[in-house]
C-alpha positions in Angstrom: 130.4 25.1 52.2 130.8 28.7 51.1 132.7 31.0 53.5 131.9 34.7 53.0 134.6 36.9 54.6 134.6 40.6 55.4 136.9 43.0 57.2 136.6 46.8 57.5 140.2 47.0 56.3 141.1 45.2 53.1 144.1 44.7 50.8 143.5 48.1 49.1 143.5 50.1 52.3 146.0 48.2 54.5 149.0 50.4 53.6 147.1 53.5 54.8 145.6 51.7 57.8 148.8 50.4 59.3 148.6 51.1 63.0 144.8 51.2 63.0 143.4 49.1 66.0 141.4 47.0 63.5 144.3 46.4 61.1 145.0 43.1 62.8 141.6 41.8 61.7 142.8 42.1 58.1 145.9 40.0 58.7 143.8 37.3 60.5 141.4 37.2 57.6 144.3 36.8 55.2 145.7 34.0 57.3 142.3 32.2 57.6 141.6 32.4 53.9 144.3 29.8 53.0 142.9 27.5 55.7 139.2 27.9 54.7 140.0 27.2 51.1 141.0 23.6 52.1 137.5 22.9 53.3 135.2 25.0 51.1 134.9 27.9 48.8 135.9 31.4 50.0 134.4 34.7 48.9 135.8 38.0 50.3 133.4 40.9 50.0 134.1 44.6 50.2 130.8 45.5 51.9 128.4 43.8 54.3 125.5 44.6 51.8 127.0 42.0 49.5 126.5 39.1 52.0 122.8 38.3 51.7 122.6 38.4 47.9 125.5 35.8 47.9 123.7 33.8 50.5 120.5 33.7 48.5 122.4 32.8 45.4 124.1 29.8 47.1 120.8 28.8 48.8 119.0 28.7 45.5 121.8 26.4 44.2 121.4 24.1 47.2 124.6 25.1 48.8 125.3 26.1 52.4 127.1 29.3 53.4 128.3 31.1 56.4 129.4 34.7 56.9 132.6 35.2 58.9 132.8 38.8 60.2 136.4 39.9 61.0 135.2 42.9 63.0 134.5 43.7 66.6 131.2 42.2 67.9 129.6 45.6 68.4 130.2 46.3 64.7 129.1 43.0 63.4 125.6 42.7 61.7 122.9 40.7 63.6 120.1 41.1 61.1 121.4 39.2 58.1 119.7 36.2 56.5 123.1 34.5 56.2 124.2 32.7 59.3 126.8 34.9 60.9 129.9 34.1 63.0 132.1 36.8 64.5 135.8 36.2 64.7 136.9 37.8 68.0 140.5 38.9 68.8 140.4 39.9 72.5 143.1 40.2 75.1 141.3 40.5 78.4 139.8 38.0 80.9 136.2 39.4 80.6 134.1 40.5 77.6 131.9 43.6 77.7 128.6 42.3 79.1 126.9 45.6 79.8 125.8 48.5 77.5 126.8 52.1 77.5 125.8 55.2 75.6 122.3 53.8 74.9 124.0 51.4 72.5 122.9 47.8 73.1 125.5 46.5 70.7 128.3 47.4 73.2 127.0 44.4 75.3 128.8 41.6 73.5 126.7 38.9 75.2 123.7 40.2 73.2 125.5 40.2 70.0 127.1 36.8 70.4 123.8 35.3 71.6 122.2 36.5 68.3 124.9 34.8 66.3 124.8 31.6 68.4 128.5 30.8 68.2 131.9 32.5 67.9 135.4 32.0 66.7 138.4 33.1 68.8 142.1 33.0 68.3 143.1 31.7 71.7 141.9 29.5 74.6 142.3 32.6 76.8 139.6 34.5 74.8 137.4 31.4 74.8 137.5 31.2 78.6 136.6 34.9 78.8 133.6 34.4 76.5 132.4 31.3 78.3 132.5 33.1 81.7 129.7 35.4 80.4 128.0 33.1 77.8 128.1 29.8 79.7 130.3 26.8 79.4 128.1 25.2 76.7 128.3 28.2 74.3 129.9 27.0 71.0 133.4 28.5 70.8 135.9 27.5 68.1 139.5 28.2 69.2 141.3 28.8 65.8 144.7 30.4 65.9 145.6 32.1 62.6 147.4 29.5 60.5 150.9 30.4 59.4 151.9 29.9 55.8 154.4 27.2 54.8 156.7 30.0 53.4 157.6 30.9 57.0 158.6 27.4 57.8 160.6 27.2 54.6 162.5 30.4 55.7 163.6 28.5 58.8 164.6 25.4 56.8 166.4 27.3 54.1 168.2 29.6 56.4 169.4 27.9 59.6 168.8 30.2 62.5 172.2 31.4 63.8 172.6 32.9 67.3 175.1 35.6 66.1 174.3 37.4 62.8 177.3 38.1 60.6 175.4 40.8 58.7 172.0 41.2 57.1 170.8 44.2 55.0 167.3 45.4 55.7 165.5 47.4 53.0 162.2 49.2 52.9 160.4 52.3 51.8 160.2 54.6 54.8 162.9 55.7 57.3 165.3 54.1 59.7 166.6 55.6 63.0 170.0 54.2 63.9 171.3 55.1 67.4 174.9 54.9 66.0 174.1 57.6 63.5 172.2 59.9 65.8 173.5 62.6 68.0 172.0 61.2 71.2 172.4 63.3 74.4 169.9 64.4 77.1 170.8 68.1 76.3 169.3 67.6 72.8 165.8 67.4 74.5 166.0 71.1 75.2 163.5 72.9 72.9 165.1 74.7 69.9 164.0 78.3 69.2 161.6 78.4 66.3 162.7 80.2 63.1 160.8 83.2 61.8 159.3 81.1 59.1 158.0 78.5 61.6 156.5 81.3 63.8 154.8 82.8 60.8 153.3 79.5 59.9 151.9 78.9 63.4 150.5 82.5 63.4 148.8 81.8 60.1 147.3 78.6 61.4 146.0 80.4 64.5 144.5 83.2 62.3 142.8 80.6 60.1 141.3 78.9 63.1 139.6 82.1 64.3 135.9 82.3 63.4 134.7 85.3 61.3 133.0 88.3 63.0 129.7 87.6 64.7 127.2 89.6 62.7 123.5 89.2 63.4 123.1 87.2 60.2 125.8 84.8 61.3 124.2 84.5 64.8 121.0 83.5 63.0 122.8 80.9 60.8 124.4 79.4 63.9 121.1 79.2 65.7 119.4 77.5 62.7 122.3 75.1 62.3 122.1 73.8 65.9 118.3 73.8 66.0 118.3 71.7 62.8 120.7 69.2 64.4 118.6 69.1 67.6 115.4 68.3 65.6 117.1 65.7 63.5 118.5 63.9 66.5 115.2 64.2 68.4 113.6 62.0 65.9 115.8 59.0 66.8 114.8 57.0 69.9 118.4 55.7 70.4 120.0 59.1 70.4 121.4 59.9 73.8 120.6 63.2 75.5 124.2 64.2 75.8 124.6 65.3 72.1 121.5 67.5 72.3 123.0 69.3 75.3 126.2 69.6 73.3 124.2 71.4 70.5 122.8 73.9 73.0 126.3 74.4 74.5 127.9 75.0 71.2 125.1 77.4 70.2 125.4 79.3 73.5 129.2 79.8 73.2 129.3 80.4 69.5 126.2 82.5 69.1 125.0 84.5 72.1 127.6 84.3 74.9 129.1 87.7 74.2 125.7 89.3 74.3 125.0 88.4 77.9 126.4 90.2 80.9 128.5 88.6 83.6 125.5 88.2 86.0 123.4 86.4 83.4 126.3 84.1 82.5 127.1 83.3 86.2 123.4 82.5 86.8 123.3 80.2 83.7 126.5 78.5 84.7 125.1 77.7 88.2 121.8 76.4 87.0 122.7 75.0 83.5 126.3 73.9 83.8 126.0 71.5 80.9 125.3 74.5 78.6 127.0 77.5 80.2 129.8 75.7 82.0 133.5 76.4 81.4 134.2 77.6 77.9 135.6 74.9 75.5 139.3 74.9 75.2 140.6 76.9 72.2 142.2 75.2 69.2 145.9 74.4 70.0 148.3 74.5 67.2 151.6 72.6 67.9 154.7 73.3 65.9 155.7 70.4 63.6 158.4 68.1 64.9 161.8 69.3 63.8 164.1 67.1 61.6 161.3 64.8 60.5 162.7 62.3 58.0 161.4 61.8 54.4 159.4 58.6 54.5 159.1 58.3 50.7 162.6 57.1 50.1 164.0 53.6 49.8 166.3 53.1 52.8 168.4 50.3 54.1 170.5 49.3 57.2 172.8 46.4 57.9 172.4 44.7 61.3 174.7 42.2 62.9 175.7 40.7 66.2 173.1 39.2 68.6 169.9 40.8 67.1 166.7 41.2 69.0 163.6 42.0 67.0 160.2 43.3 68.0 157.2 44.4 65.8 154.5 46.7 67.3 152.4 49.8 66.9 153.9 52.6 69.2 150.5 54.0 70.0 149.3 50.7 71.3 149.9 50.9 75.1 149.4 47.1 75.5 152.7 46.4 73.7 154.7 48.0 76.6 157.5 48.8 74.1 159.3 51.3 76.4 160.2 48.4 78.7 161.6 46.5 75.8 163.8 49.5 75.0 164.9 50.5 78.5 165.6 46.9 79.7 167.7 46.3 76.5 169.8 49.4 77.0 170.3 48.6 80.7 171.3 45.0 80.0 173.7 45.9 77.1 174.9 49.4 78.0 178.5 48.1 77.5 177.9 45.5 74.9 178.5 46.8 71.3 177.5 43.6 69.5 173.9 43.6 70.9 171.3 45.1 68.5 167.6 45.8 69.0 165.5 46.2 65.8 162.1 47.7 66.5 159.7 47.6 63.5 156.8 50.0 63.7 153.4 49.1 62.2 152.0 52.7 62.3 151.5 54.9 59.3 151.5 58.3 61.2 155.1 58.8 62.3 154.6 62.4 63.4 152.1 61.3 66.1 154.8 59.2 67.9 158.0 60.8 66.8 158.7 62.6 70.1 157.8 59.5 72.1 160.4 57.5 70.2 163.3 60.0 70.2 162.9 61.2 73.8 163.6 57.8 75.5 166.7 57.3 73.3 168.2 60.6 74.3 167.4 59.9 77.9 169.1 56.5 77.8 172.3 57.7 76.1 175.1 57.1 76.2 175.1 53.3 75.5 177.3 50.9 73.5 174.5 48.7 72.3 172.7 49.5 69.1 169.0 50.4 68.6 167.5 50.4 65.1 164.0 51.8 64.7 162.2 51.0 61.4 159.2 52.9 60.1 157.6 52.0 56.7 155.9 49.3 54.7 157.7 46.0 54.1 156.6 43.5 51.6 156.9 39.7 52.1 160.4 39.5 50.7 161.6 42.4 52.9 159.9 40.8 56.0 161.7 37.6 55.2 165.0 39.4 55.6 163.8 40.8 58.9 163.0 37.2 60.1 166.4 36.0 59.0 168.3 38.8 60.7 166.9 38.1 64.2 168.6 36.0 66.8 165.6 36.4 69.2 162.1 38.0 69.1 161.0 40.1 72.1 157.5 40.6 73.5 156.7 42.4 76.8 153.0 43.0 76.3 150.4 43.5 79.0 148.0 41.2 77.2 147.7 39.5 73.8 144.8 38.2 71.6 147.3 36.1 69.7 150.4 38.0 68.6 151.0 37.0 65.0 154.5 38.6 64.8 155.7 36.5 67.7 154.3 33.3 66.1 155.8 34.2 62.7 159.3 34.6 64.1 159.0 31.3 66.0 157.9 29.6 62.8 161.1 30.8 61.3 163.0 29.1 64.1 163.6 32.1 66.3 163.7 31.6 70.1 161.8 34.4 72.0 161.7 36.5 75.1 158.1 36.7 76.2 155.7 36.4 79.1 153.4 33.3 79.2 150.1 35.1 80.0 146.8 35.6 78.1 146.9 34.2 74.5 150.6 33.4 74.8 149.8 30.7 77.3 148.8 28.5 74.4 152.3 28.3 72.9 155.0 29.9 75.2 157.0 27.9 77.7 160.6 27.5 78.8 161.4 25.1 75.9 160.9 27.8 73.3 161.4 31.1 75.3 163.1 32.9 78.1 159.9 33.5 80.0 159.4 36.9 81.5 157.6 37.0 84.9 154.4 39.1 85.2 151.7 39.9 87.7 148.0 40.6 87.4 146.6 44.2 87.5 143.1 45.7 87.0 142.3 47.5 83.8 139.5 48.9 81.7 138.0 47.7 78.4 140.0 49.8 75.9 136.9 51.1 74.0 134.8 51.8 77.1 134.5 55.6 77.5 133.4 55.2 81.1 136.9 54.0 82.0 135.5 51.5 84.6 137.7 48.7 85.9 136.0 45.6 84.5 139.0 43.4 83.4 142.5 42.4 84.2 145.8 42.4 82.3 149.4 41.6 83.3 152.4 43.7 84.4 155.7 42.3 83.1 158.5 42.4 85.5 161.2 44.8 84.2 164.0 43.0 86.2 162.9 39.7 84.8 163.0 41.1 81.2 166.5 42.5 81.7 167.6 39.1 83.1 166.1 37.4 80.0 168.1 39.6 77.7 171.3 38.8 79.6 170.6 35.0 79.7 169.7 34.9 76.0 172.8 36.8 75.0 174.9 34.4 77.1 173.3 31.4 75.3 173.8 33.0 71.9 177.5 33.7 72.4 178.6 30.7 74.5 176.0 27.9 74.1 175.2 27.6 70.4 174.0 24.0 70.8 171.4 25.1 73.3 170.4 27.9 71.0 169.8 25.4 68.1 167.7 23.2 70.4 165.5 26.1 71.4 165.3 27.3 67.7 164.1 23.8 66.6 161.6 23.6 69.4 160.2 27.0 68.5 159.7 26.0 64.9 158.1 22.7 65.9 155.8 24.4 68.4 154.4 26.5 65.6 154.1 23.5 63.3 152.0 21.7 65.8 150.1 24.8 67.0 149.1 26.5 63.8 149.6 24.0 61.0 146.7 23.9 58.5 146.3 20.1 59.0 145.7 20.7 62.7 143.3 23.6 62.3 141.4 22.1 59.3 139.9 19.3 61.5 138.7 21.9 64.0 136.9 23.8 61.2 135.3 20.7 59.9 134.1 19.6 63.3 132.8 23.1 64.2 130.8 23.6 61.0 129.8 19.9 60.6 131.7 19.4 57.4 132.8 16.1 55.8 136.5 15.6 55.9 138.2 16.6 52.7 140.0 14.0 50.5 143.7 13.6 51.6 143.0 15.2 55.0 145.3 13.9 57.7 142.9 12.4 60.3 145.3 12.1 63.2 146.4 15.5 64.4 147.6 16.9 67.7 145.8 20.0 69.1 147.7 22.5 71.2 144.6 24.4 72.4 141.1 23.2 73.4 138.1 24.0 71.3 
């Protein structure tokens, strides 16, 4: 069997794409590759256009092939000759089963029906798909396999509850609460310098359009007329963009020629065109004291270390609760450290959101270390080794690879047991955080309609989990070691290649490979 794999983000673009919502698909593809190579040949393509030529080449040689698309269902091709299976990472209890914006592809049930089967990373996602597609729809539950190198980290470096000192190194920047002047008064805005004011004025001047001569009015009219005619030739084009062309032409080309009475009449009868004027371009001053992210930096962490890896712009991760509950639990505990690793390339977009809570929470004796930058495998291994516990307080998860990776390294965790985490989180490997169900929207639905549910972690339960885990780390080392071993064993049974290999063979009707272990224990239903 030939497996053809594709993701919008690849090994060449991942550094620049850290924090992109689809970046997780690349890491899933990377993890699946090692598994699929045990049951067939793997071919990673850089463009969907390469799929069918490969399919025809293999077909001519009498070989079977299947295309695995590591993209969202609405972006996955449905018109290929090669059999296509979409790999879905999804966190909610329902899938989009209706279209919007005149785009039939937004209805995932249509897309999945065309493919005929699907691969998911959790039994939670499988249940959501079967609610819409029917209980008989073929779904393969295939958690991303974890490499043996993670298990070896846990075996080579016995997980210790209290870290005596580990140096973390990366290219980027590190914010250390013990080296920052944290105080709520620091949130007061500082007056801008003359140079900064001049720069903002220059940006505003550059954003102003040139004078509206009659020639320019004609050019504007021709430009929007051309766009209107081009879009009018497409049946699938919604009406809204055409109205936007007229609106832009009105405000940019002729608004100033009409008197107030004409404008008021148009605003009443054609509000989509002559409604309120679009907001002007807003130029914000750059954040002050932004660090240089091109340098090699390092920090030493010790004590009872809690780690968490997330993208700050991802509201699902609920990272503010992780921070506030930590500072509340350990306000007077100097040997408690929280390491927050950001997987987002654009630091400026979240800088204020990171610094403001720290200043609001000060003063506190515990330590908060925020890491921004790219870490290679060796540097990540040091992060795994440094942690006493991993912390998750998400509203919902499609799998949560970082959580699984730390568990594979023998780290007990603090986490809820909802959505995808139901497959591998319980009290033997984690301090379970209570949560309750709340209504939510599909994240990519512009209509913002409540069509799904997520979970609301209990802040008090999270704070209590911090306190209980610290007590275990400092006074019950044997209990810690038992939980550490249980976490590593859980991942070995849940995401080992031997376990997942049989699922792949059964799903695609493949003959077992030589040397394959026949008796395996599954942790999640197919």
